[in-house]
C-alpha positions in Angstrom: 117.7 8.4 -8.8 118.1 10.6 -11.6 115.5 13.1 -10.4 117.0 13.2 -7.2 120.3 14.0 -8.3 119.0 17.0 -10.7 116.9 17.9 -7.6 120.0 17.7 -5.2 122.4 19.6 -8.0 119.3 22.4 -8.2 119.7 22.5 -3.8 123.2 22.7 -4.2 123.2 25.8 -6.6 120.3 27.6 -4.5 121.8 27.1 -1.1 125.5 28.7 -2.7 123.6 31.7 -4.2 121.9 32.2 -0.7 125.1 32.1 1.3 126.8 33.7 -1.5 124.2 36.6 -0.6 124.8 36.4 3.1 128.5 36.5 2.6 128.6 38.8 -0.5 131.0 41.4 1.0 133.6 38.3 1.6 132.5 36.8 -2.1 133.1 40.2 -3.5 136.6 40.2 -1.8 137.8 37.0 -3.3 136.4 37.5 -6.8 138.4 40.7 -7.1 141.8 38.9 -6.0 141.2 36.6 -8.1 143.5 36.3 -11.1 141.0 34.8 -13.7 137.8 33.2 -13.8 138.6 29.8 -13.0 140.9 30.6 -9.7 137.7 33.2 -9.1 135.1 30.1 -9.0 137.6 27.8 -6.7 138.3 30.8 -4.4 134.2 31.1 -3.8 133.6 27.4 -3.8 136.3 27.4 -0.6 134.9 30.0 0.8 131.0 29.0 0.9 132.0 25.0 1.2 130.5 24.3 -1.8 131.2 22.6 -5.0 132.9 23.9 -8.1 128.9 24.0 -10.0 127.9 26.1 -6.7 130.6 28.0 -7.3 130.2 28.6 -11.1 126.7 29.6 -10.3 127.8 32.2 -8.1 130.1 33.7 -10.6 127.3 33.6 -13.0 124.9 35.5 -10.9 123.3 38.6 -12.7 121.9 41.9 -10.7 118.4 40.9 -10.8 119.1 37.9 -8.6 120.5 40.4 -5.9 116.7 41.7 -5.1 114.7 40.8 -2.1 111.9 39.2 -4.4 114.4 36.8 -5.6 116.3 36.1 -2.7 112.7 35.2 -1.1 112.1 32.6 -4.0 115.7 31.5 -3.7 114.9 30.5 0.2 111.3 29.1 -0.7 112.8 26.7 -3.4 115.7 26.0 -1.1 113.0 25.0 1.8 110.8 22.9 -1.0 113.9 21.0 -1.9 115.1 20.1 1.7 111.5 18.6 2.0 111.8 16.3 -0.9 115.4 15.3 -0.5 117.3 13.1 2.8 120.6 13.9 0.9 122.8 16.6 0.0 124.9 16.8 -3.0 128.3 16.0 -1.1 126.7 12.5 -0.6 126.2 11.8 -4.2 129.7 14.0 -5.2 130.0 12.4 -8.6 126.2 13.9 -9.7 128.2 17.4 -10.6 130.0 15.6 -13.2 133.2 17.5 -12.3 135.5 14.3 -12.8 133.9 12.4 -14.6 135.1 11.6 -18.3 133.8 9.7 -21.4 136.2 7.8 -23.4 135.3 5.8 -26.3 135.2 2.1 -26.1 138.3 0.1 -26.6 137.7 -3.8 -27.4 141.0 -4.7 -25.7 140.9 -2.3 -22.7 137.2 -2.1 -21.7 136.2 -6.0 -22.3 136.5 -6.1 -18.3 133.8 -3.3 -17.6 131.7 -4.7 -20.5 131.9 -8.5 -19.0 130.4 -6.8 -15.9 127.8 -4.9 -17.8 126.7 -8.2 -19.2 126.9 -10.2 -16.0 124.8 -7.2 -13.9 122.3 -6.7 -16.7 122.1 -10.0 -18.4 121.0 -8.7 -21.8 122.5 -8.1 -25.0 124.7 -4.8 -25.5 122.5 -3.6 -28.2 119.7 -2.3 -25.8 117.3 -4.8 -28.2 116.3 -6.8 -24.8 117.7 -10.2 -26.1 119.6 -12.4 -23.8 123.3 -11.9 -23.4 125.3 -13.3 -26.2 129.0 -14.5 -25.8 131.3 -11.5 -24.3 133.7 -11.7 -27.9 130.8 -12.1 -29.8 128.8 -9.0 -28.3 132.2 -6.7 -29.0 132.4 -7.8 -32.3 128.9 -6.8 -33.1 129.1 -3.5 -30.9 132.4 -2.4 -33.2 130.8 -3.7 -36.4 127.4 -1.1 -35.2 130.2 1.6 -34.4 132.1 1.2 -37.6 128.8 1.8 -39.7 127.8 4.8 -37.6 124.8 2.9 -35.9 126.3 3.3 -32.6 128.6 4.2 -30.2 129.7 3.0 -27.0 131.7 5.0 -24.0 133.2 4.0 -20.7 132.3 6.1 -18.1 135.6 6.9 -16.0 136.6 9.2 -13.0 140.4 9.2 -12.5 141.6 6.1 -13.3 138.4 4.0 -12.5 136.4 2.8 -14.7 132.4 3.3 -13.2 130.2 2.4 -15.9 129.3 2.5 -19.7 127.2 4.5 -22.0 125.5 3.2 -25.1 124.1 5.1 -28.2 122.4 2.9 -30.4 120.7 4.1 -33.8 117.3 2.5 -33.8 114.3 3.4 -36.2 115.3 7.0 -36.4 116.2 7.5 -33.0 119.2 7.6 -30.7 118.6 5.0 -27.9 120.7 6.3 -25.0 121.5 4.1 -21.9 123.7 4.7 -19.1 124.9 1.6 -16.9 126.9 2.2 -13.7 128.7 -0.4 -11.9 127.1 -1.8 -8.8 129.9 -0.8 -6.6 129.7 2.8 -7.8 125.9 3.5 -7.6 123.7 5.9 -5.3 126.8 8.2 -5.6 125.6 10.3 -8.7 127.3 8.7 -11.6 124.4 7.9 -13.8 123.4 11.8 -13.4 127.1 12.8 -14.3 127.2 10.3 -17.1 124.1 11.2 -18.9 124.6 14.9 -18.5 128.3 14.2 -20.2 126.8 12.2 -23.1 124.1 14.6 -24.5 126.7 16.5 -26.0 128.6 13.4 -27.5 124.9 11.9 -29.0 124.5 15.3 -30.3 128.0 15.2 -32.1 127.8 11.4 -33.3 123.9 11.5 -34.4 123.5 15.5 -35.6 119.5 16.3 -35.4 118.6 12.6 -34.3 115.9 12.7 -31.5 117.4 11.5 -28.1 115.7 8.6 -26.4 116.9 8.2 -22.7 116.1 4.5 -21.5 116.6 3.1 -17.8 118.5 0.1 -18.4 116.9 -3.1 -16.7 119.0 -6.0 -14.3 118.4 -9.2 -15.4 115.4 -11.4 -13.2 116.4 -12.0 -9.5 119.4 -9.6 -9.5 
């Protein structure tokens, strides 16, 4: 899933660049008329019918990307990506990560989303693979690890909706990073967005510690 989401994002950007070159005069007009960079990016995205990520890519184009050779390379890459994927970024809009935020886990406010994770995965929250314990015991243990700077937990939120969780656990000198997305919000790209957002959070919480990304399993029969 994550590999596909990354490929879809690359396709979105490549398509935006090619379309921008075809409509370069219109793109230049909206940039010139914009008051600042964010406004220009929004105008480009609206003009080309792409995401804000695509608009940022167009805004950041360098002159060497305007040559015929680079345009041929972009067209070739776009064709390859189209052959690989059966969906577009618009079908997984969350993968761009534009509206997703990570909020520190709260024992009171977020016990509902962690309870859903325990039910779905059937394993303890520490990532060691043991059976899930009592909800309150799991949360108490997690808060203790966070207090001792051995863990950080986040809730992935879009708007007011909790869509998943991100777990960072310090194990044997490495940060074990796990992303869990609620079953109701899967196949939309939230996993990719949460992973992208979490890297900077983990780097801040555990500076200079190697990061290991692990795919969480689900309980047998799920």
